[in-house]
C-alpha positions in Angstrom: 102.1 71.1 51.2 101.3 72.6 54.5 103.8 70.7 56.6 107.2 71.6 57.8 108.4 68.0 58.2 108.2 68.2 62.0 111.2 70.5 62.3 111.2 73.0 65.1 111.7 76.6 64.2 114.0 78.7 66.4 114.5 82.4 66.2 117.4 84.7 67.0 115.2 87.3 68.8 114.3 87.0 72.5 110.8 86.2 73.5 108.9 88.0 76.3 106.9 86.3 79.0 103.1 86.8 78.4 100.7 87.7 81.2 97.1 88.9 81.5 95.6 91.4 83.9 91.9 91.8 84.6 90.1 95.0 85.7 86.6 94.1 87.2 84.8 97.5 87.6 81.4 98.1 89.0 78.6 99.8 87.0 77.8 102.8 89.3 78.2 106.5 89.5 81.5 106.2 91.4 82.9 102.9 90.0 85.0 100.6 92.1 87.7 98.1 90.9 88.5 94.7 92.3 92.1 94.5 93.5 94.1 91.7 95.1 96.9 92.1 97.7 99.8 90.1 96.4 101.1 87.3 98.6 104.3 86.7 96.6 107.2 88.7 95.2 107.6 90.8 93.2 105.5 93.4 95.0 104.5 91.1 97.9 101.9 93.0 100.0 101.1 95.5 97.3 97.7 95.8 95.7 97.4 94.8 92.0 94.9 93.7 89.4 94.2 90.0 89.4 96.2 88.3 86.7 99.1 86.0 85.9 101.1 84.2 83.3 99.5 82.7 80.1 100.0 79.0 79.8 101.5 77.6 76.6 98.8 77.1 73.9 96.2 78.9 76.1 94.0 81.6 74.6 94.4 85.0 76.1 90.8 85.4 77.2 90.8 81.9 78.7 94.0 82.8 80.7 92.3 86.0 81.9 89.2 84.0 83.0 91.3 81.3 84.7 93.4 83.8 86.6 90.3 85.7 87.7 88.8 82.5 89.1 92.1 81.4 90.7 92.7 84.6 92.5 89.2 86.0 93.3 86.7 83.1 92.7 84.9 85.4 90.2 83.4 83.6 87.3 81.4 84.5 84.2 82.6 88.1 83.8 82.2 89.4 80.2 85.8 90.4 79.3 86.8 93.0 76.7 90.4 93.3 75.7 91.5 96.8 76.8 95.2 97.5 76.3 98.6 95.8 75.9 101.7 96.9 77.7 105.2 95.7 77.4 107.4 98.6 78.6 110.9 97.6 79.7 111.2 97.4 83.5 107.5 97.0 84.2 108.2 93.6 85.8 111.4 93.0 87.8 111.2 89.3 86.7 112.2 90.2 83.2 110.6 91.3 79.9 106.9 90.8 80.2 104.1 91.8 77.9 100.6 92.0 79.5 97.2 92.0 77.8 94.7 93.8 80.1 91.0 93.0 80.1 88.1 95.0 81.4 84.7 93.8 82.6 81.9 95.9 84.0 79.7 94.2 86.6 76.6 95.1 88.7 77.9 96.4 92.1 76.4 93.6 94.2 76.7 90.7 91.7 80.0 89.4 92.9 81.2 87.9 96.1 85.0 87.7 95.6 87.3 85.7 97.8 91.1 85.7 98.1 92.5 82.6 96.6 95.7 81.2 95.1 98.5 83.8 95.4 96.1 86.6 96.6 96.5 87.4 100.3 93.3 89.6 100.2 90.8 91.0 97.8 89.1 94.4 98.0 87.0 96.9 96.2 88.7 100.3 95.7 87.2 103.5 94.3 88.6 104.0 90.8 89.5 107.6 91.7 91.1 106.7 95.1 93.5 103.8 94.5 96.2 102.5 96.8 99.8 102.4 95.6 99.8 99.6 92.9 102.2 96.9 91.8 103.8 96.8 88.3 102.3 99.5 85.9 98.8 98.8 87.1 98.2 102.5 88.0 98.7 103.3 84.3 96.4 100.4 83.3 93.7 101.7 85.6 94.2 105.1 83.9 93.3 103.4 80.7 90.2 101.9 82.4 89.1 105.3 83.5 89.6 106.7 80.0 87.6 103.8 78.4 84.7 104.3 80.9 84.7 108.0 80.2 84.4 107.3 76.5 81.4 105.1 77.1 79.6 107.7 79.1 80.5 110.7 76.8 
């Protein structure tokens, strides 16, 4: 009981790549979001949310925390799962499902640094964003909606 005899299961259907994206937003009247400028393709040179691929057997929240540290040096953010997106064409590398996380932080509590595949990090007003990679403009729309719900 409870064992499959070590046989490997294979399935007919294709599997997406799995990624995480992290929106770190300041707690202030006009919130700002932490973005990275991508060093690598796709969208090299574009601004994006910090994030990346989930490793095999890695928990989603652990992947989000790891990518945040790798790309921005930010540690200890209190992450909340916000939204999942998997629309066709959202990533030119192929079918990718992303789980987006949100954390609100005190405006001066973080000193982010560009690391790993981030060329630059910067704080951007949530209502005055640069052109963004992937579907991150949509994800930040979800962030704005969540923050509006909290203050309603």
